[in-house]
C-alpha positions as CSV (number, residue, x, y, z in Angstrom):
1,M,-10.9,20.1,-18.4
2,D,-8.9,17.5,-20.5
3,Q,-5.7,19.2,-19.4
4,G,-6.6,19.0,-15.7
5,F,-7.5,15.3,-16.0
6,G,-4.4,14.7,-18.0
7,A,-2.4,16.1,-15.1
8,M,-4.2,13.6,-12.9
9,S,-3.1,10.9,-15.3
10,D,0.5,12.0,-14.9
11,N,0.1,12.0,-11.1
12,Y,-1.3,8.5,-11.4
13,E,2.1,7.3,-12.6
14,R,3.3,8.0,-9.1
15,I,0.4,6.3,-7.4
16,D,1.3,3.1,-5.5
17,P,-0.5,0.3,-7.3
18,I,-0.9,-1.7,-4.1
19,C,-2.3,0.9,-1.6
20,G,-3.2,3.8,-3.8
21,M,-1.1,6.4,-2.0
22,V,1.4,8.7,-3.7
23,G,4.7,6.8,-3.9
24,D,8.2,8.2,-3.4
25,I,10.2,4.9,-4.0
26,P,10.7,4.1,-7.7
27,A,11.1,0.4,-8.3
28,Y,9.9,-2.2,-10.9
29,G,8.9,0.6,-13.2
30,R,6.4,2.1,-10.7
31,Y,6.4,4.2,-7.6
32,F,5.7,2.9,-4.1
33,C,5.0,4.4,-0.7
34,S,6.8,1.6,1.2
35,L,9.2,-1.3,0.5
36,S,6.5,-3.7,1.6
37,C,4.2,-2.5,-1.1
38,A,7.0,-2.8,-3.6
39,E,7.6,-6.4,-2.5
40,K,3.9,-7.2,-2.8
41,Y,3.9,-5.8,-6.3
42,R,6.9,-7.8,-7.3
43,K,5.3,-11.1,-6.1
44,Q,2.0,-10.2,-7.7
45,E,3.6,-9.5,-11.1
46,G,6.1,-12.3,-10.9
47,L,9.0,-9.9,-11.4
48,P,12.7,-10.7,-10.6
49,Q,14.1,-9.3,-7.4
50,E,15.7,-5.9,-7.6
51,D,18.4,-4.7,-5.2
52,L,16.5,-2.1,-3.2
53,S,19.0,-1.8,-0.4
54,A,19.6,1.8,-1.3
55,C,15.9,2.5,-1.2
56,E,15.3,2.0,2.5
57,E,12.5,4.2,3.8
58,G,13.9,7.4,5.2
59,E,17.1,7.2,3.1
60,V,18.1,9.1,0.0
61,C,18.0,6.7,-2.9
62,T,21.2,6.6,-4.8
63,D,21.0,3.2,-6.5
64,S,20.1,3.0,-10.2
65,C,16.9,1.2,-9.2
66,C,15.5,4.5,-7.8
67,G,16.0,8.1,-8.3
68,G,13.9,9.8,-5.6
69,K,13.7,10.1,-1.9
70,A,11.6,7.8,0.3
71,G,9.4,9.4,2.9
72,H,10.9,9.9,6.3
73,W,8.9,8.5,9.2
74,Y,8.0,11.9,10.5
75,Q,6.5,12.8,7.1
76,D,4.0,9.9,7.3
77,K,0.4,11.2,7.2
78,L,-0.7,9.1,10.2
79,F,2.2,10.4,12.3
80,L,1.4,14.0,11.4
81,V,-2.3,13.6,12.1
82,I,-1.7,12.0,15.5
83,M,0.9,14.6,16.4
84,G,-1.6,17.4,15.4
85,L,-4.3,15.8,17.6
86,A,-1.8,15.4,20.5
87,I,-1.0,19.1,20.3
88,I,-4.7,20.0,20.4
89,L,-5.3,17.8,23.4
90,L,-2.3,19.2,25.2
91,A,-3.5,22.8,24.4
92,Q,-6.9,21.9,25.9
93,W,-5.3,20.6,29.1
94,L,-3.2,23.7,29.5
95,L,-6.1,26.1,28.7
96,H,-8.4,24.2,31.1
97,A,-5.8,24.5,33.8
98,L,-5.8,28.3,33.2
99,G,-9.5,28.5,33.3
100,F,-10.3,28.6,29.6
101,T,-12.8,25.9,28.6
102,F,-13.3,26.7,24.9
103,L,-11.7,23.4,23.8
104,D,-13.4,21.3,26.4
105,R,-16.5,20.6,24.3
106,F,-14.4,19.4,21.3
107,V,-12.3,17.1,23.5
108,Q,-15.4,15.6,25.1
109,A,-17.0,15.0,21.7
110,F,-13.8,13.4,20.4
111,Y,-13.5,11.1,23.4
112,Q,-17.2,10.1,22.9
113,Y,-16.4,9.1,19.3
114,T,-13.3,7.3,20.3
115,R,-15.2,5.2,22.9
116,M,-17.8,4.4,20.2
117,V,-15.5,3.2,17.4
118,W,-12.1,2.1,18.8
119,L,-13.1,-1.6,19.0
120,A,-14.6,-1.5,15.5
121,I,-11.5,0.1,14.1
122,A,-9.2,-2.4,15.7
123,A,-11.4,-5.3,14.4
124,G,-11.6,-3.8,10.9
125,L,-7.8,-3.4,10.7
126,L,-7.2,-7.0,11.9
127,L,-9.7,-8.3,9.5
128,G,-8.1,-6.3,6.7
129,G,-4.7,-7.8,7.6
130,L,-6.3,-11.3,7.4
131,I,-7.8,-10.6,3.9
132,D,-4.6,-9.0,2.7
133,Y,-2.5,-12.0,3.7
134,F,-4.8,-14.9,2.8
135,I,-6.7,-13.7,-0.4
136,P,-4.4,-13.4,-3.4
137,R,-4.9,-10.5,-5.7
138,E,-4.9,-13.0,-8.7
139,Y,-8.4,-14.1,-7.6
140,V,-9.7,-10.5,-8.1
141,V,-8.0,-10.2,-11.5
142,K,-9.4,-13.5,-12.6
143,G,-12.9,-12.8,-11.4
144,L,-13.1,-9.4,-13.1
145,G,-11.6,-10.7,-16.4
146,R,-14.8,-12.2,-17.8
147,H,-17.1,-9.8,-19.8
148,K,-20.4,-11.3,-18.7
149,K,-23.3,-10.4,-16.4
150,R,-22.0,-12.6,-13.6
151,T,-18.8,-10.6,-13.7
152,I,-20.6,-7.7,-12.1
153,F,-21.5,-9.9,-9.2
154,Y,-17.9,-11.1,-8.9
155,A,-16.8,-7.5,-8.9
156,V,-19.1,-6.6,-6.1
157,G,-18.2,-9.7,-4.2
158,F,-14.5,-8.9,-4.5
159,G,-15.2,-5.3,-3.5
160,F,-16.7,-6.7,-0.3
161,L,-13.3,-8.3,0.4
162,M,-11.2,-5.2,-0.3
163,T,-9.7,-3.3,2.6
164,A,-8.5,0.0,1.0
165,C,-10.2,3.4,1.2
166,S,-11.8,4.8,-1.9
167,H,-8.6,6.3,-3.3
168,G,-6.7,3.1,-2.7
169,I,-9.5,1.2,-4.4
170,L,-9.2,3.5,-7.4
171,A,-5.6,2.6,-7.9
172,I,-6.4,-1.1,-7.6
173,A,-9.4,-0.7,-10.0
174,I,-7.2,1.0,-12.7
175,E,-4.7,-1.7,-12.4
176,L,-7.4,-4.3,-12.9
177,Y,-8.6,-2.4,-16.0
178,K,-5.1,-2.5,-17.4
179,K,-5.0,-6.3,-16.8
180,G,-8.2,-7.0,-18.7
181,A,-11.2,-6.1,-16.6
182,S,-14.1,-4.6,-18.4
183,T,-15.2,-1.0,-17.7
184,A,-18.5,-2.3,-16.2
185,A,-16.7,-4.6,-13.8
186,V,-14.2,-1.8,-12.7
187,V,-17.0,0.7,-12.0
188,S,-19.0,-1.9,-10.0
189,F,-15.8,-2.8,-8.1
190,L,-15.1,0.8,-7.4
191,L,-18.6,1.6,-6.2
192,A,-19.0,-1.5,-4.0
193,A,-15.6,-1.5,-2.2
194,P,-15.6,1.7,-0.2
195,W,-19.0,1.1,1.5
196,A,-19.6,-2.6,1.3
197,N,-16.2,-3.9,2.4
198,L,-15.9,-5.8,5.7
199,P,-13.8,-3.3,7.7
200,I,-16.0,-0.3,6.9
201,T,-19.1,-2.4,7.6
202,I,-17.9,-3.0,11.1
203,L,-17.2,0.7,11.5
204,L,-20.7,1.6,10.2
205,F,-22.3,-0.8,12.7
206,S,-20.5,0.9,15.5
207,F,-22.2,4.2,14.5
208,F,-25.6,3.2,13.2
209,G,-26.3,-0.1,14.8
210,F,-28.3,-2.6,12.7
211,K,-29.4,0.2,10.4
212,A,-25.9,0.0,8.9
213,I,-27.1,-3.1,7.0
214,L,-29.1,-0.8,4.8
215,F,-26.0,1.1,3.8
216,V,-24.3,-2.2,2.9
217,I,-27.2,-3.6,1.0
218,C,-27.9,-0.4,-0.9
219,A,-24.2,0.0,-1.8
220,L,-24.1,-3.5,-3.2
221,A,-27.4,-3.0,-5.1
222,L,-26.2,0.4,-6.6
223,A,-22.9,-1.2,-7.6
224,V,-24.7,-4.1,-9.3
225,I,-27.3,-1.9,-11.1
226,T,-24.6,0.5,-12.3
227,G,-22.5,-2.3,-13.6
228,L,-25.4,-3.8,-15.5
229,I,-26.2,-0.4,-17.0
230,Y,-22.6,0.0,-18.0
231,Q,-22.7,-3.3,-19.8
232,V,-25.7,-2.1,-21.8
233,L,-23.9,1.2,-22.6
234,D,-20.8,-0.8,-23.7
235,R,-22.9,-2.9,-26.1
236,H,-24.1,0.3,-27.7
237,K,-20.5,1.8,-27.7
238,M,-21.5,4.5,-25.3
239,V,-18.6,4.0,-22.9
240,E,-14.9,3.2,-23.5
241,C,-13.7,-0.3,-22.8
242,L,-10.2,-1.3,-23.7
243,H,-10.5,-5.1,-23.4
244,C,-14.2,-5.8,-24.0
245,D,-13.5,-7.3,-27.4
246,T,-10.5,-9.3,-26.1
247,P,-11.0,-12.8,-24.9
248,S,-10.1,-13.2,-21.2
249,N,-7.4,-15.6,-20.0
250,Y,-9.2,-18.5,-18.4
251,N,-6.1,-20.6,-17.8
252,F,-6.0,-19.7,-14.1
253,S,-8.5,-21.6,-11.9
254,I,-9.3,-20.1,-8.5
255,L,-10.8,-23.4,-7.3
256,A,-7.7,-25.4,-8.4
257,D,-5.4,-22.8,-6.7
258,I,-7.4,-23.1,-3.5
259,K,-7.1,-26.9,-3.5
260,K,-3.4,-26.6,-4.2
261,R,-2.9,-24.2,-1.3
262,I,-4.8,-26.5,1.0
263,R,-2.7,-29.5,0.0
264,E,0.5,-27.5,0.6
265,V,-0.6,-26.3,4.1
266,N,2.1,-27.3,6.6
267,I,1.4,-25.9,10.0
268,T,4.6,-25.5,12.0
269,P,5.8,-22.8,14.5
270,D,7.6,-21.1,11.6
271,T,4.6,-21.0,9.3
272,L,2.4,-19.8,12.1
273,K,4.9,-17.1,12.9
274,E,5.1,-16.1,9.2
275,A,1.3,-15.9,9.0
276,V,0.9,-13.8,12.1
277,L,3.7,-11.4,11.0
278,G,2.1,-11.3,7.5
279,V,-1.4,-10.4,9.0
280,L,0.1,-7.8,11.3
281,E,2.1,-6.3,8.4
282,G,-1.1,-6.1,6.3
283,S,-3.0,-4.5,9.2
284,W,-0.2,-1.9,9.7
285,D,-0.2,-1.1,6.0
286,L,-3.9,-0.7,6.1
287,S,-3.6,1.5,9.2
288,R,-1.2,3.8,7.4
289,M,-3.7,4.0,4.5
290,V,-6.9,4.7,6.3
291,L,-6.4,5.4,10.0
292,W,-5.4,9.0,9.5
293,W,-8.5,9.6,7.4
294,I,-10.6,8.1,10.3
295,V,-9.0,10.5,12.8
296,I,-9.6,13.5,10.5
297,G,-13.2,12.5,10.1
298,M,-13.6,12.1,13.9
299,V,-12.0,15.5,14.4
300,M,-14.4,17.2,11.9
301,A,-17.4,15.4,13.4
302,S,-16.3,16.5,16.9
303,L,-15.9,20.1,15.8
304,A,-19.4,20.0,14.3
305,Q,-20.9,18.5,17.4
306,A,-19.1,21.0,19.7
307,Y,-19.5,24.3,17.8
308,I,-22.2,24.1,15.0
309,P,-25.6,25.0,16.4
310,H,-28.3,22.3,16.2
311,N,-30.6,24.6,14.3
312,F,-28.1,24.9,11.5
313,F,-28.3,21.2,10.7
314,M,-32.1,21.3,11.0
315,S,-32.4,24.4,8.7
316,Y,-30.1,23.3,6.0
317,M,-29.6,19.6,6.2
318,G,-33.0,18.4,7.5
319,P,-35.1,15.5,6.3
320,N,-36.5,17.2,3.3
321,L,-35.5,17.7,-0.4
322,L,-33.5,20.9,0.3
323,G,-31.6,19.0,3.0
324,L,-30.8,16.2,0.6
325,V,-29.5,18.6,-2.0
326,V,-27.4,20.5,0.5
327,T,-26.0,17.2,1.8
328,L,-25.2,16.1,-1.8
329,V,-23.4,19.4,-2.5
330,F,-21.5,19.1,0.8
331,A,-20.5,15.5,0.0
332,T,-19.3,16.5,-3.5
333,I,-17.1,19.4,-2.3
334,L,-15.7,17.6,0.7
335,E,-13.2,15.2,-0.8
336,I,-12.3,12.8,1.9
337,C,-11.6,9.1,2.2
338,S,-14.7,6.9,2.8
339,E,-13.6,6.0,6.4
340,G,-13.3,9.7,7.2
341,T,-16.9,10.5,6.1
342,A,-18.5,7.8,8.3
343,P,-18.2,10.0,11.5
344,L,-19.5,13.0,9.7
345,A,-22.4,11.1,8.3
346,F,-23.3,9.9,11.8
347,E,-23.1,13.5,13.1
348,I,-25.5,14.6,10.4
349,Y,-27.8,11.7,11.5
350,R,-27.4,12.5,15.2
351,Q,-28.2,16.2,14.7
352,T,-31.1,15.9,12.3
353,G,-32.4,12.4,12.6
354,A,-32.4,12.2,8.8
355,F,-31.1,8.7,8.0
356,G,-31.6,9.4,4.3
357,N,-29.2,12.4,4.5
358,A,-26.5,10.3,6.1
359,F,-27.0,7.8,3.3
360,V,-26.7,10.5,0.6
361,F,-23.6,11.9,2.3
362,L,-21.9,8.5,2.4
363,M,-22.8,7.3,-1.0
364,A,-22.6,10.5,-3.0
365,G,-19.1,11.2,-1.7
366,V,-17.9,8.2,-3.8
367,A,-20.1,8.7,-6.8
368,T,-19.2,12.4,-7.2
369,D,-15.5,12.4,-6.0
370,Y,-13.8,14.5,-8.6
371,T,-10.4,12.7,-8.1
372,E,-12.0,9.4,-9.0
373,I,-14.0,10.8,-11.9
374,G,-10.8,12.6,-13.2
375,L,-8.7,9.4,-13.0
376,I,-11.4,7.3,-14.7
377,W,-11.6,10.1,-17.4
378,A,-7.8,10.0,-17.9
379,N,-7.3,6.2,-17.8
380,I,-10.5,4.7,-19.2
381,G,-12.3,7.5,-21.0
382,K,-14.5,10.6,-20.5
383,K,-17.8,8.8,-21.3
384,A,-17.1,6.2,-18.7
385,A,-16.3,8.9,-16.1
386,L,-19.3,11.1,-16.8
387,W,-21.8,8.2,-16.7
388,M,-20.9,7.3,-13.2
389,P,-22.4,10.3,-11.4
390,L,-25.2,10.6,-14.0
391,I,-26.4,7.0,-13.2
392,N,-25.7,7.0,-9.4
393,V,-26.7,10.4,-8.1
394,P,-30.4,10.1,-9.1
395,M,-30.6,6.7,-7.5
396,I,-28.9,7.9,-4.3
397,I,-31.2,10.9,-4.0
398,I,-34.3,8.7,-4.5
399,L,-33.1,6.2,-1.9
400,G,-32.2,9.0,0.5
401,Y,-35.7,10.5,0.1
402,L,-37.3,7.1,0.8
403,F,-35.2,6.5,3.9
404,N,-36.3,9.9,5.3
405,L,-39.9,8.9,4.8
406,L,-39.4,5.5,6.4
407,F,-37.2,6.5,9.4
């Protein structure tokens, strides 16, 4: 087990510290999935500019600054997923013209999901670009650097402002831990961000309506409770914490920085153009990170709606204890980004009417994700990794059971 998680630690060295995806562009001592992420990292760390002219995406890197090969545009996951979907839609059109209707149900279900969520997805991506451009990462580092109870609330609050999927959040969380954040703050941040961030909240409302507020509130509550428990565990030396005995750096003031930025605001056509381009760039980076997961989730949900009999859901994933356990196992096995599980969770809810099962499927996917547990094991410690599902899974099951009773 240690060997497997050690391998994850080795792979982590190739994880882009900005977006959380596997990087192919070596620069500034790290690997990045795009030049824009490398530039964000340079500015964030205050590093001197390197010559990355030989590291253009799609080119073979020959400069000393890099020794690998950047990904070609046709290897981008978003492009591959969209092309795969286009092939399926084209096949459905051709088969329908020949009198074969097998794929018609899938296409109808996919169009139904697309009409339901396209506006929410677009709004979420735009909002993510705004957050990425206007909220400095230094604020998050500062807020999570204090080893006090209120730090947990800061961690959850910053998680609400994050725009990455669960795997991208993990990369950010590990970076924060290395910069001085406590284990409790990192775990709270990691649990809150995938299901309580603003873009995913918009997506959840498009599926569940006002009931989605329960997902957000419970995600925030679980993150806060878990963080406070981790602080108790830390005081009793029951979890690892690299910086918990190290005084945090309080020299940086978020309020002073905000005032300074306001004083320096100079609205001109050039600054407006720069801001618009910066927001669009952030939205595009976020699209590359999460949109392909959303499409995969919609495809899987459409397949379930079109081809899995209704009685299967009612028999094995119904609003009872057995259904909750089966849903928990399914969520644990199915390792998919948080945005991708939202359509599947809605399909479970649509087929069974079990709101609690949908909640368990969403929340347990983050709390039991073996990639996240493995990387926490490798980068923070095995006790910190094992406590996360031990604390969260019972609370998630209890809340899911109560939701099934109430709705």
